[in-house]
C-alpha positions, 0 to 999 in steps of 0.5 A: 536426466533423472526425474528429480532433475526435470524442470518444474512445470506450470501446474506442479509450480502452482500445486507446490507453492500456491495451492493450500489444502487448509486455508485461512477462510471458511467462505472459500467454496472452491479455490486454487485448481479449477477454472474459477473460484467460488466464494461465499459473500457475507450477507448484507455486504458490498463487494470491494475490488482492486488490482495492482501489478508490480514489475521488476525494474519499475517497482523494485530492483531486479535483485530484490529479495523474492520474499519482499516481492511477495509481500509487496505485491499483496501489500499494495493491494491491501493498502487499497482495501485500507483506503476504502475502509474494506475488510480484505478477504480473497485474492487472485494472482497472475505471476509472470516468471523468467524461469521456474526457480524453486528457491525463488518461488519458495521465498516469494510464496513465503512472503506472500502468504505471511502477509495474507495470513496476517490479514486472513486473505485467501489466495483463490486462483490465478495464472502463471506464465513465462516472461519478464518478472511481473506480479499482478494481484486482484484483491476482493473484500467487503464493507457494509452497504454505504460505509465504504470510504471514498475520495470524494466525500470530504467537506470544507473545513475537514482536517487532512491527516496522514498515518505513520511517517512519510518519505521513508520508502524513498530513502530506502530505495535510495539506499538500495540503489546506492544513491544515499550513503548509509551513515547510520546503519540502524537507520538505514536498515529501518528505511530499507525495511520500510521500502521492502516491507510496506505496512498496509493500514487495513485495521486503521482503514476499517476503524475510520469508517463512519469517522473519516469523510474521505480517504486514499492511500499514498502510493505515488507521494503526497503531491501526486495523491492529494490533488486527486482527493481534493479534486474528487471532493471539489475542494482546495487543500491547504497543507502546512509542509512543516507538519509532515511527519518525518521519522527520526531515522529519515532525518538522521540520514538526509538533509531537511530539504531531501527528507521533505522532498521524499516525504512529498514526492517519493511514493511507496509509503502506503500510508493513508491520507484521510479527511475528517470533520473536526468534531470527529478528530478525537474519535479518529485519533483514538482509533490510531492510539489503539493501534499504536499508530501515529496520526498527524494533521497536516492541513485542511480542506477549504472552498476552491480548487488545487493544493496550496503548500505553505512552509513557515507561513509562506507559499512553498514550491512543492515538487511538480508531481509524484511517482508516475509510470509514464514520466 
């Protein structure tokens, strides 16, 4: 076996695909390559931390494009930063691989760093090991003291709104797994793109600070996530299901009933759900306009508990739960 044919080792893998001599941030004192990272926090800020893992066969198909996996692994964490109104800054990654496939690593790291650079996030450390394909990323960001958005800050009378459109990722997954026919190729490609490359709403989340009273990201579907926000705020949520924003592409591919079900329960949209006092609605809507982002009111919060779904003025039986790893 020649030197060129020798399998890629762990430290060569890290050096070749994840260590970068010139980063996107000047506040990284020490990054990839040591036992831990040294980071310089901006003055007068609070640290915001989140961690998410994506697992082959659970969060994405086994044959998924590795560039998409790299993008998704970071996007789901950036979405948590967006929900807190935080500015993302640094990330660490634990990568478990069945093998050190260089073509796979090249594509995966390209997807990861393309999104990281777009949000000025530096990869500052992590770990690699052999095993079933799993990517776990911890992301760190910051906010000015007392300004982070939380799930529990809403008040009775606040409007409920969502960014973007819902249900697209559910349709995308159904397409890539063969459960939905691609009658309209352009629409199908748009839905697959929404599943493969979710868009974290970081800039909107930062713009919502001081305007929204509560927020969270929609990773597990509206029926899975909205009850958490309502419970945290000690209120009842009332939703007009006919207001749910559905994309034209989704409506061209699915029946109204199927589109509605995906919008409510499929998950993976990574849009933001926000509560906002009515007097601040116009200001928040202007934030969305400035980002060319759709923002739709879907209901309001009232005294009480639970979630009340309405369709055409009548109580509506929504799906019982959204995405749940252990169901």
